[in-house]
TORKOL-4160 file (C-alpha; in steps of 0.2 Angstrom, whole numbers, padded with zeros to 4 digits, m for minus):
401
<pt num="1" X="0014" Y="m0054" Z="m0067"/>
<pt num="2" X="0025" Y="m0037" Z="m0061"/>
<pt num="3" X="0029" Y="m0046" Z="m0044"/>
<pt num="4" X="0036" Y="m0061" Z="m0052"/>
<pt num="5" X="0050" Y="m0050" Z="m0061"/>
<pt num="6" X="0056" Y="m0047" Z="m0043"/>
<pt num="7" X="0054" Y="m0064" Z="m0036"/>
<pt num="8" X="0072" Y="m0071" Z="m0036"/>
<pt num="9" X="0078" Y="m0088" Z="m0029"/>
<pt num="10" X="0095" Y="m0090" Z="m0027"/>
<pt num="11" X="0099" Y="m0106" Z="m0033"/>
<pt num="12" X="0119" Y="m0109" Z="m0028"/>
<pt num="13" X="0128" Y="m0121" Z="m0035"/>
<pt num="14" X="0131" Y="m0138" Z="m0024"/>
<pt num="15" X="0146" Y="m0147" Z="m0024"/>
<pt num="16" X="0151" Y="m0158" Z="m0038"/>
<pt num="17" X="0145" Y="m0175" Z="m0039"/>
<pt num="18" X="0157" Y="m0189" Z="m0038"/>
<pt num="19" X="0156" Y="m0205" Z="m0049"/>
<pt num="20" X="0141" Y="m0216" Z="m0046"/>
<pt num="21" X="0134" Y="m0233" Z="m0053"/>
<pt num="22" X="0123" Y="m0233" Z="m0066"/>
<pt num="23" X="0105" Y="m0237" Z="m0059"/>
<pt num="24" X="0092" Y="m0247" Z="m0065"/>
<pt num="25" X="0078" Y="m0243" Z="m0078"/>
<pt num="26" X="0066" Y="m0241" Z="m0063"/>
<pt num="27" X="0077" Y="m0230" Z="m0053"/>
<pt num="28" X="0079" Y="m0220" Z="m0067"/>
<pt num="29" X="0059" Y="m0216" Z="m0069"/>
<pt num="30" X="0059" Y="m0209" Z="m0052"/>
<pt num="31" X="0077" Y="m0200" Z="m0049"/>
<pt num="32" X="0077" Y="m0192" Z="m0067"/>
<pt num="33" X="0059" Y="m0187" Z="m0070"/>
<pt num="34" X="0062" Y="m0170" Z="m0076"/>
<pt num="35" X="0056" Y="m0154" Z="m0068"/>
<pt num="36" X="0037" Y="m0148" Z="m0073"/>
<pt num="37" X="0041" Y="m0132" Z="m0066"/>
<pt num="38" X="0049" Y="m0115" Z="m0076"/>
<pt num="39" X="0065" Y="m0110" Z="m0067"/>
<pt num="40" X="0064" Y="m0094" Z="m0056"/>
<pt num="41" X="0061" Y="m0077" Z="m0067"/>
<pt num="42" X="0052" Y="m0088" Z="m0080"/>
<pt num="43" X="0031" Y="m0090" Z="m0082"/>
<pt num="44" X="0023" Y="m0106" Z="m0086"/>
<pt num="45" X="0010" Y="m0102" Z="m0099"/>
<pt num="46" X="m0006" Y="m0111" Z="m0104"/>
<pt num="47" X="0003" Y="m0118" Z="m0118"/>
<pt num="48" X="0016" Y="m0127" Z="m0104"/>
<pt num="49" X="0030" Y="m0117" Z="m0111"/>
<pt num="50" X="0043" Y="m0105" Z="m0100"/>
<pt num="51" X="0043" Y="m0087" Z="m0103"/>
<pt num="52" X="0055" Y="m0075" Z="m0097"/>
<pt num="53" X="0051" Y="m0060" Z="m0085"/>
<pt num="54" X="0061" Y="m0045" Z="m0082"/>
<pt num="55" X="0060" Y="m0028" Z="m0076"/>
<pt num="56" X="0067" Y="m0022" Z="m0093"/>
<pt num="57" X="0052" Y="m0029" Z="m0103"/>
<pt num="58" X="0041" Y="m0014" Z="m0096"/>
<pt num="59" X="0054" Y="m0002" Z="m0104"/>
<pt num="60" X="0053" Y="0002" Z="m0122"/>
<pt num="61" X="0064" Y="0019" Z="m0126"/>
<pt num="62" X="0079" Y="0026" Z="m0117"/>
<pt num="63" X="0072" Y="0044" Z="m0120"/>
<pt num="64" X="0067" Y="0053" Z="m0102"/>
<pt num="65" X="0070" Y="0037" Z="m0093"/>
<pt num="66" X="0081" Y="0032" Z="m0080"/>
<pt num="67" X="0099" Y="0036" Z="m0076"/>
<pt num="68" X="0105" Y="0043" Z="m0092"/>
<pt num="69" X="0094" Y="0031" Z="m0102"/>
<pt num="70" X="0099" Y="0014" Z="m0091"/>
<pt num="71" X="0078" Y="0009" Z="m0091"/>
<pt num="72" X="0079" Y="0003" Z="m0109"/>
<pt num="73" X="0072" Y="m0014" Z="m0114"/>
<pt num="74" X="0082" Y="m0028" Z="m0120"/>
<pt num="75" X="0084" Y="m0036" Z="m0138"/>
<pt num="76" X="0075" Y="m0051" Z="m0144"/>
<pt num="77" X="0079" Y="m0067" Z="m0134"/>
<pt num="78" X="0075" Y="m0087" Z="m0134"/>
<pt num="79" X="0063" Y="m0094" Z="m0123"/>
<pt num="80" X="0048" Y="m0103" Z="m0126"/>
<pt num="81" X="0055" Y="m0121" Z="m0122"/>
<pt num="82" X="0045" Y="m0133" Z="m0107"/>
<pt num="83" X="0050" Y="m0136" Z="m0090"/>
<pt num="84" X="0054" Y="m0153" Z="m0095"/>
<pt num="85" X="0066" Y="m0147" Z="m0110"/>
<pt num="86" X="0076" Y="m0135" Z="m0099"/>
<pt num="87" X="0079" Y="m0149" Z="m0086"/>
<pt num="88" X="0085" Y="m0161" Z="m0098"/>
<pt num="89" X="0096" Y="m0148" Z="m0106"/>
<pt num="90" X="0102" Y="m0147" Z="m0088"/>
<pt num="91" X="0107" Y="m0166" Z="m0087"/>
<pt num="92" X="0113" Y="m0166" Z="m0103"/>
<pt num="93" X="0125" Y="m0150" Z="m0099"/>
<pt num="94" X="0133" Y="m0158" Z="m0085"/>
<pt num="95" X="0134" Y="m0177" Z="m0092"/>
<pt num="96" X="0152" Y="m0181" Z="m0097"/>
<pt num="97" X="0141" Y="m0195" Z="m0109"/>
<pt num="98" X="0142" Y="m0181" Z="m0123"/>
<pt num="99" X="0162" Y="m0182" Z="m0125"/>
<pt num="100" X="0168" Y="m0195" Z="m0135"/>
<pt num="101" X="0176" Y="m0204" Z="m0119"/>
<pt num="102" X="0166" Y="m0200" Z="m0107"/>
<pt num="103" X="0180" Y="m0187" Z="m0099"/>
<pt num="104" X="0172" Y="m0170" Z="m0100"/>
<pt num="105" X="0156" Y="m0162" Z="m0100"/>
<pt num="106" X="0149" Y="m0144" Z="m0106"/>
<pt num="107" X="0151" Y="m0139" Z="m0088"/>
<pt num="108" X="0170" Y="m0144" Z="m0089"/>
<pt num="109" X="0175" Y="m0129" Z="m0099"/>
<pt num="110" X="0157" Y="m0118" Z="m0092"/>
<pt num="111" X="0158" Y="m0121" Z="m0073"/>
<pt num="112" X="0144" Y="m0111" Z="m0063"/>
<pt num="113" X="0156" Y="m0104" Z="m0050"/>
<pt num="114" X="0168" Y="m0098" Z="m0063"/>
<pt num="115" X="0155" Y="m0087" Z="m0073"/>
<pt num="116" X="0151" Y="m0102" Z="m0083"/>
<pt num="117" X="0168" Y="m0103" Z="m0090"/>
<pt num="118" X="0182" Y="m0112" Z="m0083"/>
<pt num="119" X="0198" Y="m0100" Z="m0076"/>
<pt num="120" X="0208" Y="m0106" Z="m0091"/>
<pt num="121" X="0216" Y="m0093" Z="m0104"/>
<pt num="122" X="0212" Y="m0106" Z="m0117"/>
<pt num="123" X="0200" Y="m0122" Z="m0112"/>
<pt num="124" X="0207" Y="m0139" Z="m0112"/>
<pt num="125" X="0198" Y="m0153" Z="m0122"/>
<pt num="126" X="0198" Y="m0172" Z="m0121"/>
<pt num="127" X="0215" Y="m0173" Z="m0128"/>
<pt num="128" X="0222" Y="m0164" Z="m0112"/>
<pt num="129" X="0229" Y="m0150" Z="m0124"/>
<pt num="130" X="0224" Y="m0131" Z="m0123"/>
<pt num="131" X="0211" Y="m0126" Z="m0137"/>
<pt num="132" X="0213" Y="m0111" Z="m0148"/>
<pt num="133" X="0203" Y="m0099" Z="m0139"/>
<pt num="134" X="0196" Y="m0096" Z="m0120"/>
<pt num="135" X="0177" Y="m0101" Z="m0115"/>
<pt num="136" X="0166" Y="m0087" Z="m0115"/>
<pt num="137" X="0153" Y="m0086" Z="m0101"/>
<pt num="138" X="0135" Y="m0091" Z="m0106"/>
<pt num="139" X="0125" Y="m0078" Z="m0095"/>
<pt num="140" X="0112" Y="m0071" Z="m0105"/>
<pt num="141" X="0115" Y="m0080" Z="m0120"/>
<pt num="142" X="0097" Y="m0080" Z="m0123"/>
<pt num="143" X="0099" Y="m0065" Z="m0130"/>
<pt num="144" X="0115" Y="m0066" Z="m0140"/>
<pt num="145" X="0114" Y="m0070" Z="m0159"/>
<pt num="146" X="0133" Y="m0072" Z="m0162"/>
<pt num="147" X="0143" Y="m0086" Z="m0156"/>
<pt num="148" X="0160" Y="m0091" Z="m0153"/>
<pt num="149" X="0174" Y="m0078" Z="m0153"/>
<pt num="150" X="0173" Y="m0076" Z="m0171"/>
<pt num="151" X="0154" Y="m0077" Z="m0173"/>
<pt num="152" X="0154" Y="m0091" Z="m0185"/>
<pt num="153" X="0138" Y="m0098" Z="m0178"/>
<pt num="154" X="0120" Y="m0089" Z="m0176"/>
<pt num="155" X="0110" Y="m0102" Z="m0166"/>
<pt num="156" X="0113" Y="m0108" Z="m0151"/>
<pt num="157" X="0108" Y="m0125" Z="m0160"/>
<pt num="158" X="0122" Y="m0122" Z="m0170"/>
<pt num="159" X="0134" Y="m0117" Z="m0157"/>
<pt num="160" X="0132" Y="m0133" Z="m0148"/>
<pt num="161" X="0138" Y="m0144" Z="m0163"/>
<pt num="162" X="0155" Y="m0134" Z="m0162"/>
<pt num="163" X="0161" Y="m0141" Z="m0147"/>
<pt num="164" X="0153" Y="m0157" Z="m0147"/>
<pt num="165" X="0160" Y="m0164" Z="m0163"/>
<pt num="166" X="0177" Y="m0155" Z="m0163"/>
<pt num="167" X="0193" Y="m0166" Z="m0162"/>
<pt num="168" X="0201" Y="m0155" Z="m0149"/>
<pt num="169" X="0187" Y="m0152" Z="m0138"/>
<pt num="170" X="0172" Y="m0165" Z="m0135"/>
<pt num="171" X="0178" Y="m0175" Z="m0150"/>
<pt num="172" X="0162" Y="m0185" Z="m0153"/>
<pt num="173" X="0152" Y="m0189" Z="m0168"/>
<pt num="174" X="0134" Y="m0187" Z="m0171"/>
<pt num="175" X="0134" Y="m0206" Z="m0176"/>
<pt num="176" X="0142" Y="m0211" Z="m0158"/>
<pt num="177" X="0132" Y="m0198" Z="m0148"/>
<pt num="178" X="0116" Y="m0204" Z="m0155"/>
<pt num="179" X="0120" Y="m0221" Z="m0151"/>
<pt num="180" X="0127" Y="m0218" Z="m0135"/>
<pt num="181" X="0111" Y="m0210" Z="m0130"/>
<pt num="182" X="0099" Y="m0223" Z="m0137"/>
<pt num="183" X="0109" Y="m0235" Z="m0127"/>
<pt num="184" X="0104" Y="m0227" Z="m0110"/>
<pt num="185" X="0090" Y="m0231" Z="m0104"/>
<pt num="186" X="0089" Y="m0218" Z="m0093"/>
<pt num="187" X="0090" Y="m0204" Z="m0107"/>
<pt num="188" X="0077" Y="m0216" Z="m0117"/>
<pt num="189" X="0064" Y="m0211" Z="m0104"/>
<pt num="190" X="0069" Y="m0192" Z="m0101"/>
<pt num="191" X="0068" Y="m0188" Z="m0119"/>
<pt num="192" X="0052" Y="m0195" Z="m0120"/>
<pt num="193" X="0046" Y="m0185" Z="m0106"/>
<pt num="194" X="0054" Y="m0168" Z="m0116"/>
<pt num="195" X="0048" Y="m0174" Z="m0133"/>
<pt num="196" X="0031" Y="m0182" Z="m0131"/>
<pt num="197" X="0025" Y="m0179" Z="m0147"/>
<pt num="198" X="0039" Y="m0187" Z="m0155"/>
<pt num="199" X="0038" Y="m0203" Z="m0144"/>
<pt num="200" X="0019" Y="m0203" Z="m0145"/>
<pt num="201" X="0021" Y="m0206" Z="m0164"/>
<pt num="202" X="0033" Y="m0219" Z="m0164"/>
<pt num="203" X="0049" Y="m0209" Z="m0164"/>
<pt num="204" X="0064" Y="m0210" Z="m0154"/>
<pt num="205" X="0080" Y="m0199" Z="m0148"/>
<pt num="206" X="0085" Y="m0187" Z="m0162"/>
<pt num="207" X="0100" Y="m0177" Z="m0162"/>
<pt num="208" X="0088" Y="m0162" Z="m0166"/>
<pt num="209" X="0082" Y="m0165" Z="m0149"/>
<pt num="210" X="0099" Y="m0164" Z="m0141"/>
<pt num="211" X="0102" Y="m0147" Z="m0148"/>
<pt num="212" X="0084" Y="m0142" Z="m0142"/>
<pt num="213" X="0087" Y="m0146" Z="m0124"/>
<pt num="214" X="0106" Y="m0138" Z="m0123"/>
<pt num="215" X="0097" Y="m0122" Z="m0132"/>
<pt num="216" X="0084" Y="m0124" Z="m0117"/>
<pt num="217" X="0095" Y="m0124" Z="m0103"/>
<pt num="218" X="0107" Y="m0111" Z="m0109"/>
<pt num="219" X="0093" Y="m0097" Z="m0114"/>
<pt num="220" X="0088" Y="m0099" Z="m0095"/>
<pt num="221" X="0104" Y="m0093" Z="m0088"/>
<pt num="222" X="0098" Y="m0075" Z="m0084"/>
<pt num="223" X="0109" Y="m0064" Z="m0075"/>
<pt num="224" X="0098" Y="m0047" Z="m0074"/>
<pt num="225" X="0097" Y="m0044" Z="m0054"/>
<pt num="226" X="0114" Y="m0036" Z="m0050"/>
<pt num="227" X="0116" Y="m0021" Z="m0039"/>
<pt num="228" X="0118" Y="m0011" Z="m0055"/>
<pt num="229" X="0101" Y="m0017" Z="m0062"/>
<pt num="230" X="0094" Y="m0013" Z="m0045"/>
<pt num="231" X="0101" Y="0005" Z="m0046"/>
<pt num="232" X="0096" Y="0007" Z="m0064"/>
<pt num="233" X="0079" Y="0003" Z="m0058"/>
<pt num="234" X="0078" Y="0019" Z="m0048"/>
<pt num="235" X="0087" Y="0012" Z="m0032"/>
<pt num="236" X="0101" Y="0022" Z="m0030"/>
<pt num="237" X="0108" Y="0015" Z="m0013"/>
<pt num="238" X="0112" Y="0001" Z="m0023"/>
<pt num="239" X="0130" Y="0008" Z="m0027"/>
<pt num="240" X="0143" Y="0017" Z="m0018"/>
<pt num="241" X="0148" Y="0034" Z="m0023"/>
<pt num="242" X="0162" Y="0027" Z="m0031"/>
<pt num="243" X="0154" Y="0013" Z="m0039"/>
<pt num="244" X="0143" Y="0027" Z="m0046"/>
<pt num="245" X="0159" Y="0038" Z="m0052"/>
<pt num="246" X="0164" Y="0022" Z="m0060"/>
<pt num="247" X="0148" Y="0019" Z="m0070"/>
<pt num="248" X="0148" Y="0038" Z="m0075"/>
<pt num="249" X="0169" Y="0037" Z="m0082"/>
<pt num="250" X="0162" Y="0020" Z="m0090"/>
<pt num="251" X="0148" Y="0029" Z="m0099"/>
<pt num="252" X="0159" Y="0044" Z="m0104"/>
<pt num="253" X="0164" Y="0048" Z="m0120"/>
<pt num="254" X="0180" Y="0049" Z="m0116"/>
<pt num="255" X="0182" Y="0031" Z="m0111"/>
<pt num="256" X="0170" Y="0025" Z="m0121"/>
<pt num="257" X="0168" Y="0008" Z="m0114"/>
<pt num="258" X="0149" Y="0010" Z="m0116"/>
<pt num="259" X="0150" Y="0011" Z="m0135"/>
<pt num="260" X="0153" Y="m0008" Z="m0137"/>
<pt num="261" X="0148" Y="m0012" Z="m0118"/>
<pt num="262" X="0130" Y="m0006" Z="m0120"/>
<pt num="263" X="0119" Y="m0007" Z="m0105"/>
<pt num="264" X="0109" Y="m0017" Z="m0100"/>
<pt num="265" X="0119" Y="m0034" Z="m0107"/>
<pt num="266" X="0135" Y="m0024" Z="m0107"/>
<pt num="267" X="0138" Y="m0030" Z="m0125"/>
<pt num="268" X="0131" Y="m0025" Z="m0142"/>
<pt num="269" X="0130" Y="m0042" Z="m0149"/>
<pt num="270" X="0143" Y="m0037" Z="m0160"/>
<pt num="271" X="0160" Y="m0039" Z="m0167"/>
<pt num="272" X="0178" Y="m0027" Z="m0167"/>
<pt num="273" X="0196" Y="m0026" Z="m0171"/>
<pt num="274" X="0204" Y="m0018" Z="m0155"/>
<pt num="275" X="0221" Y="m0027" Z="m0158"/>
<pt num="276" X="0222" Y="m0035" Z="m0141"/>
<pt num="277" X="0239" Y="m0043" Z="m0139"/>
<pt num="278" X="0241" Y="m0063" Z="m0139"/>
<pt num="279" X="0251" Y="m0073" Z="m0128"/>
<pt num="280" X="0270" Y="m0073" Z="m0130"/>
<pt num="281" X="0273" Y="m0083" Z="m0141"/>
<pt num="282" X="0257" Y="m0086" Z="m0151"/>
<pt num="283" X="0253" Y="m0080" Z="m0169"/>
<pt num="284" X="0241" Y="m0069" Z="m0172"/>
<pt num="285" X="0223" Y="m0076" Z="m0172"/>
<pt num="286" X="0213" Y="m0068" Z="m0187"/>
<pt num="287" X="0195" Y="m0071" Z="m0178"/>
<pt num="288" X="0182" Y="m0066" Z="m0188"/>
<pt num="289" X="0191" Y="m0062" Z="m0204"/>
<pt num="290" X="0191" Y="m0081" Z="m0209"/>
<pt num="291" X="0173" Y="m0083" Z="m0204"/>
<pt num="292" X="0168" Y="m0068" Z="m0216"/>
<pt num="293" X="0183" Y="m0070" Z="m0228"/>
<pt num="294" X="0186" Y="m0053" Z="m0224"/>
<pt num="295" X="0203" Y="m0046" Z="m0222"/>
<pt num="296" X="0195" Y="m0029" Z="m0213"/>
<pt num="297" X="0190" Y="m0040" Z="m0200"/>
<pt num="298" X="0207" Y="m0048" Z="m0197"/>
<pt num="299" X="0207" Y="m0049" Z="m0178"/>
<pt num="300" X="0191" Y="m0047" Z="m0176"/>
<pt num="301" X="0181" Y="m0056" Z="m0162"/>
<pt num="302" X="0163" Y="m0052" Z="m0154"/>
<pt num="303" X="0162" Y="m0042" Z="m0138"/>
<pt num="304" X="0159" Y="m0051" Z="m0125"/>
<pt num="305" X="0147" Y="m0046" Z="m0110"/>
<pt num="306" X="0152" Y="m0039" Z="m0095"/>
<pt num="307" X="0139" Y="m0048" Z="m0083"/>
<pt num="308" X="0147" Y="m0057" Z="m0069"/>
<pt num="309" X="0164" Y="m0051" Z="m0078"/>
<pt num="310" X="0174" Y="m0054" Z="m0059"/>
<pt num="311" X="0170" Y="m0070" Z="m0059"/>
<pt num="312" X="0177" Y="m0077" Z="m0078"/>
<pt num="313" X="0195" Y="m0073" Z="m0078"/>
<pt num="314" X="0206" Y="m0073" Z="m0087"/>
<pt num="315" X="0200" Y="m0059" Z="m0102"/>
<pt num="316" X="0202" Y="m0059" Z="m0120"/>
<pt num="317" X="0199" Y="m0071" Z="m0133"/>
<pt num="318" X="0216" Y="m0079" Z="m0128"/>
<pt num="319" X="0215" Y="m0075" Z="m0109"/>
<pt num="320" X="0228" Y="m0064" Z="m0112"/>
<pt num="321" X="0225" Y="m0054" Z="m0096"/>
<pt num="322" X="0222" Y="m0061" Z="m0079"/>
<pt num="323" X="0214" Y="m0046" Z="m0070"/>
<pt num="324" X="0202" Y="m0033" Z="m0076"/>
<pt num="325" X="0213" Y="m0017" Z="m0070"/>
<pt num="326" X="0226" Y="m0024" Z="m0084"/>
<pt num="327" X="0212" Y="m0025" Z="m0097"/>
<pt num="328" X="0209" Y="m0008" Z="m0093"/>
<pt num="329" X="0224" Y="m0003" Z="m0095"/>
<pt num="330" X="0226" Y="m0010" Z="m0112"/>
<pt num="331" X="0213" Y="0000" Z="m0118"/>
<pt num="332" X="0221" Y="0016" Z="m0110"/>
<pt num="333" X="0238" Y="0013" Z="m0118"/>
<pt num="334" X="0232" Y="0021" Z="m0135"/>
<pt num="335" X="0226" Y="0016" Z="m0152"/>
<pt num="336" X="0235" Y="0000" Z="m0159"/>
<pt num="337" X="0248" Y="m0002" Z="m0143"/>
<pt num="338" X="0248" Y="m0020" Z="m0146"/>
<pt num="339" X="0246" Y="m0023" Z="m0165"/>
<pt num="340" X="0261" Y="m0033" Z="m0172"/>
<pt num="341" X="0273" Y="m0025" Z="m0181"/>
<pt num="342" X="0268" Y="m0028" Z="m0199"/>
<pt num="343" X="0251" Y="m0030" Z="m0197"/>
<pt num="344" X="0239" Y="m0017" Z="m0204"/>
<pt num="345" X="0224" Y="m0019" Z="m0195"/>
<pt num="346" X="0207" Y="m0010" Z="m0196"/>
<pt num="347" X="0205" Y="m0003" Z="m0178"/>
<pt num="348" X="0187" Y="0001" Z="m0173"/>
<pt num="349" X="0183" Y="0019" Z="m0172"/>
<pt num="350" X="0180" Y="0021" Z="m0154"/>
<pt num="351" X="0199" Y="0013" Z="m0149"/>
<pt num="352" X="0208" Y="0029" Z="m0145"/>
<pt num="353" X="0218" Y="0038" Z="m0133"/>
<pt num="354" X="0207" Y="0042" Z="m0118"/>
<pt num="355" X="0221" Y="0045" Z="m0106"/>
<pt num="356" X="0212" Y="0041" Z="m0090"/>
<pt num="357" X="0221" Y="0041" Z="m0074"/>
<pt num="358" X="0224" Y="0027" Z="m0063"/>
<pt num="359" X="0209" Y="0034" Z="m0051"/>
<pt num="360" X="0198" Y="0033" Z="m0066"/>
<pt num="361" X="0203" Y="0017" Z="m0071"/>
<pt num="362" X="0202" Y="0009" Z="m0054"/>
<pt num="363" X="0183" Y="0017" Z="m0052"/>
<pt num="364" X="0180" Y="0007" Z="m0068"/>
<pt num="365" X="0185" Y="m0010" Z="m0062"/>
<pt num="366" X="0175" Y="m0005" Z="m0044"/>
<pt num="367" X="0161" Y="m0002" Z="m0058"/>
<pt num="368" X="0160" Y="m0020" Z="m0067"/>
<pt num="369" X="0161" Y="m0027" Z="m0049"/>
<pt num="370" X="0142" Y="m0021" Z="m0048"/>
<pt num="371" X="0137" Y="m0032" Z="m0062"/>
<pt num="372" X="0138" Y="m0049" Z="m0053"/>
<pt num="373" X="0122" Y="m0058" Z="m0050"/>
<pt num="374" X="0121" Y="m0076" Z="m0049"/>
<pt num="375" X="0106" Y="m0077" Z="m0041"/>
<pt num="376" X="0098" Y="m0089" Z="m0054"/>
<pt num="377" X="0112" Y="m0101" Z="m0054"/>
<pt num="378" X="0104" Y="m0118" Z="m0059"/>
<pt num="379" X="0107" Y="m0133" Z="m0048"/>
<pt num="380" X="0120" Y="m0144" Z="m0052"/>
<pt num="381" X="0114" Y="m0162" Z="m0053"/>
<pt num="382" X="0119" Y="m0172" Z="m0038"/>
<pt num="383" X="0121" Y="m0188" Z="m0051"/>
<pt num="384" X="0118" Y="m0191" Z="m0071"/>
<pt num="385" X="0110" Y="m0203" Z="m0081"/>
<pt num="386" X="0127" Y="m0210" Z="m0087"/>
<pt num="387" X="0133" Y="m0213" Z="m0067"/>
<pt num="388" X="0150" Y="m0202" Z="m0073"/>
<pt num="389" X="0156" Y="m0188" Z="m0062"/>
<pt num="390" X="0146" Y="m0171" Z="m0067"/>
<pt num="391" X="0163" Y="m0162" Z="m0068"/>
<pt num="392" X="0175" Y="m0177" Z="m0070"/>
<pt num="393" X="0190" Y="m0179" Z="m0061"/>
<pt num="394" X="0203" Y="m0181" Z="m0076"/>
<pt num="395" X="0196" Y="m0162" Z="m0081"/>
<pt num="396" X="0198" Y="m0157" Z="m0062"/>
<pt num="397" X="0217" Y="m0162" Z="m0063"/>
<pt num="398" X="0222" Y="m0156" Z="m0078"/>
<pt num="399" X="0213" Y="m0139" Z="m0073"/>
<pt num="400" X="0224" Y="m0139" Z="m0056"/>
<pt num="401" X="0240" Y="m0140" Z="m0066"/>
C-alpha cells in the first residue's frame, strides 16, 4: 500500500474534441463503457469503491515532524465512490448537454489546463455575459467543506446545483436536465453502469445520481505531489535555496501567509474579511454577509487554496489582480488599504503591516510556484454522449475576446 502513495501517472490533458455526430446505442455501449479502475492514487477496495492514498495519511501530528510541522495529516475528505461513478462524472463534467442550450459545460469554466479555472476575472455563462465572480479551482475540493466564494454550500452535491440551475451560468432547470438525460440512450446506459442497484430494481436516472457522479469526479482531482510536497516529506533538494527562503518568509509571523493558507492544503477552509478591492466601477461585493446575514462578515470570502496557483490567474473573488506579485503587494500595502470610503469592515486579525521588502515578496511568489502539481490531471474525453464539443466553440469564442 505504501508504494501506491508514490505511484503517480501523468495524465496530461488531451486536445479538446470537436463536435461529433450522435452515435447509435450499440456504439455507445462500447464507446462509453465506464471504467472499472480507480484513478491513479486511489485504491480499489473489496467493496468496489475507490479510496484515496497519500503519504500525508501516515502523519498525525505536527509535533517533532518534518520541517517546522510540514508533515501533518489532512482533514477529512470525500472518497468511496465506484470507478464507474467517477468516470460517469467525468463525462458529465465535460458535456455541454448539462446546460440549458448545450452551449457550455462545467469544464467551460473549470478547464484542466488552466488550474481548473478559466483565465477570466469573472466567468461567462450561457448569456454571454460575465457572472458576479471568478471560477475557483477544483483541485483538492475533496478536502473542502465550504463552497462558492461566499460559502453558501456545504457539500459538493449542493454546490453542483448552483451553476447548473443559475440563470446566468448554465441556465438549466431540474426538469429539463432530467428529461434531456433520459432522452439520451448513451446516458441511460451509462447511469445503469454507475448505479446498477437502482436500475436492477426498475429505477432510472435521478437527479441525485447526477450530483453524486459530479461529486465523485471532482473528489478525484487530487494535487499533492508538487515539489513542495517532496520537500516536506524529506527530500530537501526538491526546492532551490530561494524557494526555501520564500517558504520561510511565507510561514513567518511577519508575513503570516500561512495563518490562512495552511499547509498541506494551503487553505484553512475558512472565510476571512481582507478588504480586497473590487475592479474599477464595480460596487462592493458583500460576500458571506449575505450567506450568514451577519454584518461582521461584510466582504468576507472563502480562503482559496494556493495549490496550482500559478495556473489559475487572475486572483481574488473578482479577478482583481492578474499576477501573483500584485496580489502579494496588496497584503503588504497595509491593513485596510483598499477598504472603500464609508465602509466599516471588520478585517481579519492577521491583516497587518508586514512591510516586506521587494526581495521578500519576490521570494514568496517563487515559493508559490513550487505548489504546482498536475500529475493527476484526468483525461479529457475525446467525445461525449451528446455529440457536442467538449469545450464548446461558442464559449471559446467568448473567452478569446
